[in-house]
C-alpha positions in Angstrom: 9.2 -8.6 33.4 6.9 -11.0 35.2 3.8 -12.2 33.2 0.8 -12.8 35.4 -1.3 -16.0 34.8 -4.3 -14.0 33.6 -2.2 -12.3 30.9 -0.7 -15.6 29.9 -4.2 -17.0 29.4 -5.2 -14.0 27.4 -2.1 -14.3 25.2 -2.8 -18.0 24.5 -6.3 -17.2 23.3 -5.0 -14.2 21.4 -2.6 -16.2 19.4 -5.5 -18.1 17.9 -7.5 -15.0 17.3 -4.7 -13.2 15.6 -3.8 -16.1 13.3 -6.6 -15.2 11.0 -5.1 -11.7 10.5 -1.9 -13.2 9.0 -0.1 -10.4 10.8 3.3 -11.8 10.4 2.9 -13.9 7.2 2.3 -11.1 4.8 2.3 -12.1 1.1 4.9 -10.6 -1.0 3.6 -7.3 -2.3 4.8 -4.6 -4.6 4.7 -0.9 -3.9 3.4 -0.5 -7.5 0.3 -2.4 -6.5 -0.7 0.5 -4.2 -0.7 3.2 -6.9 -1.2 1.5 -10.2 -3.8 -0.9 -11.5 -3.5 -2.6 -14.9 -7.0 -2.3 -16.4 -8.3 -3.5 -19.7 -11.4 -1.4 -20.1 -14.2 -2.5 -22.4 -14.3 1.0 -24.0 -11.2 2.5 -25.5 -9.2 5.1 -23.7 -9.6 7.4 -26.7 -10.5 7.3 -30.4 -9.1 9.5 -33.2 -10.3 10.2 -36.8 -9.0 12.1 -39.8 -5.4 11.8 -38.7 -2.7 9.8 -40.5 -1.4 6.7 -38.8 2.0 8.3 -38.7 0.7 11.4 -37.0 -1.3 9.2 -34.5 1.8 7.3 -33.6 3.7 10.5 -33.2 1.1 11.8 -30.9 1.4 8.8 -28.6 5.2 8.6 -28.7 5.7 12.3 -28.2 3.4 12.4 -25.2 5.4 9.6 -23.5 8.8 11.0 -24.5 7.7 14.4 -23.0 7.0 12.5 -19.8 10.4 11.0 -19.5 10.1 7.8 -21.5 12.2 6.5 -24.5 10.4 4.8 -27.4 11.9 1.3 -27.8 9.7 0.0 -30.6 6.4 0.1 -32.3 5.3 -3.5 -32.9 2.7 -3.8 -35.6 1.0 -7.2 -36.0 -1.5 -8.0 -38.7 -5.1 -8.2 -37.4 -3.8 -7.4 -33.9 -3.2 -4.4 -31.8 -0.2 -2.2 -32.5 2.0 -2.1 -29.3 4.2 0.8 -28.4 7.1 -0.2 -26.1 8.5 2.5 -23.9 11.2 2.5 -21.3 11.3 5.0 -18.4 14.6 6.9 -18.3 15.8 6.2 -14.7 19.2 5.8 -13.0 20.5 2.3 -13.9 21.6 2.0 -10.2 17.9 1.4 -9.3 18.3 -2.1 -10.7 15.2 -2.0 -12.9 14.1 0.0 -15.9 10.3 0.1 -16.1 8.9 -1.0 -19.4 5.4 0.3 -20.4 3.3 -1.3 -23.2 0.6 0.9 -24.8 -1.7 -0.9 -27.2 -3.8 0.7 -30.0 -6.1 -0.6 -32.7 -5.4 1.2 -35.9 -8.4 1.0 -38.3 -7.4 2.9 -41.5 -9.3 4.1 -44.5 -8.0 4.1 -48.1 -5.9 7.2 -47.4 -4.1 5.5 -44.5 -5.9 7.7 -42.0 -7.5 6.7 -38.7 -11.1 5.6 -39.2 -10.8 5.4 -36.2 -7.6 4.6 -34.3 -8.4 3.4 -30.8 -6.0 3.9 -27.9 -6.4 0.9 -25.7 -4.8 -0.4 -22.5 -1.5 0.4 -20.8 0.5 -2.2 -19.0 3.7 -2.2 -16.9 5.4 -5.1 -18.6 7.8 -5.9 -15.8 5.6 -4.8 -12.9 6.0 -8.1 -11.2 9.7 -7.6 -11.1 9.2 -4.7 -8.7 8.5 -7.2 -5.9 12.2 -8.4 -6.0 13.5 -4.9 -5.3 14.1 -3.4 -1.9 11.1 -1.4 -0.7 12.9 2.0 -0.8 13.8 1.4 -4.5 10.2 0.4 -5.2 9.0 3.6 -3.6 11.4 5.7 -5.6 10.6 3.9 -8.9 6.8 4.0 -8.4 7.0 7.8 -7.5 8.6 8.3 -10.9 6.7 5.8 -13.0 3.0 6.3 -12.2 2.9 10.1 -12.4 4.9 9.9 -15.6 2.2 7.6 -17.1 -0.5 9.9 -15.9 1.3 13.0 -17.4 1.7 11.2 -20.7 -2.1 10.6 -21.0 -2.8 14.1 -19.9 -0.6 15.4 -22.7 -2.4 13.1 -25.2 -5.8 14.3 -24.0 -4.7 17.9 -24.5 -2.9 17.7 -27.9 -5.3 15.2 -29.5 -8.6 17.1 -29.1 -8.5 18.3 -32.7 -8.8 14.7 -34.1 -10.7 13.1 -31.2 -13.7 11.1 -32.1 -16.6 12.9 -30.3 -18.5 9.6 -30.0 -15.9 8.6 -27.4 -14.9 10.5 -24.3 -11.2 10.4 -23.1 -11.4 7.4 -20.8 -8.3 7.5 -18.6 -8.4 7.8 -14.8 -5.3 9.2 -13.2 -3.7 6.5 -11.0 -1.4 8.5 -8.8 -3.0 9.8 -5.6 0.2 10.2 -3.5 2.4 7.6 -1.8 1.1 4.9 0.5 3.2 2.5 2.6 3.1 -1.2 2.2 2.3 -1.9 5.8 2.0 1.1 8.0 3.9 4.2 9.1 7.4 4.0 7.6 10.6 5.2 9.3 14.2 5.7 8.2 17.5 6.6 9.8 16.7 5.1 13.2 17.9 1.8 14.6 15.4 -1.0 15.2 16.2 -1.2 19.0 15.6 2.6 19.3 12.4 2.4 17.3 11.2 -0.6 19.4 12.0 1.2 22.6 10.0 4.3 21.6 7.0 2.3 20.5 6.9 0.4 23.8 7.3 3.6 25.7 4.4 5.2 23.8 2.0 2.3 24.5 3.1 1.8 28.1 2.5 5.5 28.9 -1.0 5.2 27.3 -1.9 2.3 29.7 -1.0 -0.8 27.7 1.0 -3.5 29.5 4.0 -4.7 27.3 4.7 -8.4 27.2 8.4 -9.2 27.1 9.6 -10.6 23.7 12.9 -11.5 22.2 14.2 -10.3 18.8 17.5 -9.8 17.1 18.8 -6.3 16.5 18.1 -6.6 12.8 15.1 -8.8 12.6 13.0 -8.5 9.3 9.7 -9.0 11.2 9.0 -8.4 14.8 5.9 -8.6 17.0 5.5 -6.4 20.0 2.7 -7.8 22.2 0.6 -5.8 24.7 -2.3 -6.3 27.0 -4.9 -3.6 27.7 -6.7 -4.2 31.0 -10.5 -4.9 30.8 -10.8 -4.5 34.5 -7.8 -2.7 36.0 -8.2 -4.6 39.3 -7.9 -8.0 37.7 -5.5 -9.9 35.4 -6.3 -10.4 31.7 -7.2 -8.0 29.0 -7.3 -7.1 25.3 -4.6 -8.8 23.3 -2.9 -6.1 21.1 0.1 -6.4 18.8 2.3 -4.1 16.9 4.1 -5.5 13.9 7.4 -4.1 12.7 8.6 -5.0 9.1 12.1 -3.9 8.5 14.8 -3.4 5.9 18.2 -1.8 6.7 20.7 0.5 5.2 24.5 0.0 5.1 24.8 1.4 8.7 22.1 -1.0 10.0 19.4 1.6 10.4 15.8 1.3 9.2 15.5 1.8 5.5 12.6 1.6 6.1 11.0 0.0 9.1 7.2 0.0 8.8 4.9 -0.2 11.8 1.3 -1.5 11.8 -1.0 -2.6 14.5 -2.6 -6.0 14.7 -5.5 -6.9 17.0 -8.8 -8.6 16.7 -11.7 -6.3 17.7 -14.0 -9.4 17.9 -11.8 -11.3 20.3 -13.5 -12.9 23.3 -13.0 -10.8 26.4 -12.5 -12.2 29.9 -15.6 -12.5 32.0 -16.5 -9.2 33.6 -17.9 -10.5 36.9 -20.0 -8.4 39.2 -17.1 -6.1 40.1 -16.1 -5.5 36.5 -19.5 -4.4 35.0 -18.6 -0.7 35.1 -15.1 -1.4 33.7 -16.5 -3.4 30.9 -19.0 -0.6 30.1 -16.2 1.9 29.7 -13.7 -0.5 28.0 -14.3 0.8 24.4 -13.9 4.4 25.3 -10.8 3.7 27.5 -9.2 1.6 24.8 -9.9 4.1 22.0 -8.5 6.9 24.1 -5.4 4.9 25.0 -4.8 3.8 21.4 -5.1 7.4 20.2 -2.7 8.5 22.9 -0.2 5.9 22.0 -0.3 7.0 18.3 0.1 10.7 19.3 3.2 9.8 21.5 4.7 7.9 18.5 4.0 10.9 16.2 5.8 13.2 18.6 8.8 10.8 19.0 9.1 9.5 15.5 7.7 12.0 13.0 11.1 13.3 12.1 12.1 9.8 11.0 9.3 9.4 8.5 10.2 8.0 5.1 10.6 10.8 2.6 7.3 11.7 0.8 5.3 9.8 3.4 3.2 11.2 6.3 2.2 9.9 9.7 -1.2 8.2 9.7 -3.4 7.7 12.7 -5.2 4.6 13.9 -7.8 3.3 11.4 -11.4 3.0 12.6 -12.3 -0.5 13.8 -15.3 -2.3 15.2 -15.9 -1.7 18.9 -14.1 -4.2 21.2 -16.1 -7.3 21.9 -18.4 -6.9 19.0 -20.0 -10.1 17.6 -17.9 -11.5 14.9 -19.5 -11.0 11.5 -21.0 -14.0 9.9 -19.2 -15.2 6.8 -21.0 -14.2 3.6 -22.7 -16.9 1.4 -20.4 -18.8 -1.0 -20.4 -17.4 -4.5 -21.6 -20.0 -7.0 -19.3 -20.4 -10.0 
């Protein structure tokens, strides 16, 4: 494919604009970060009175065991929180057994009854270890772990009402809101060359001009670069990239490959000139229509390859092309 001089200039400028997006230097993230937040609230999750410490501990342990956990230990430390250690019962082949720590403050009266017993924070002890696992394993583990924690707290809220301290409401917010992908739409069971070909075809048919790029058949990160004409009669246009982040199965197919767009809506556009005023005026509407059309083409071509439990997501709303770049906010004094 021949690259015109105008497009070359646009791409050179686009490289600097896109650098700030860190499109292809993503920090290591965990799927767990998308669906679970470790919080240490000021107020307790729940408080119980007129219940023996043994019954209180049984309420906590039974709720988690009903939700698929095994109780490993109850660590009682003088003048410190009591910590329940649970392990989620998962297939050892997953390579990691999630460990959950539940802390409680047991304030007892002379009869060894809660006066009150506070249920405090919950922490995934080995949550950071999720980052070392393949994405698909992370997705599978998170889909088991986070709903299991939510269900355990739902059980405690239900069975503990009789001894709940009415001065405190049950202060647990469900974490699981369905699965989200780390980067973008996630596909499995398709080769990277085939995925790449279909993406390029979708954007080309929508009016984007693909810029030739080289990549190995099993690259872990790949950038597909396009130009969208500002003035169809002239060279140069909007610099637009699609990032593909990939893992592979034993057959060399995506497991998964995740696709996300990367472009700077504040990028400096080529001069319009007298002949390009009308084209510039319609640029945003043409670009938005073309972008939506490309996504719809990808949906039709690739929806059957979506990662299990995920859905196809459309393009996010961005600032209009050529908008003034927002001024950085004032520095926060520390």
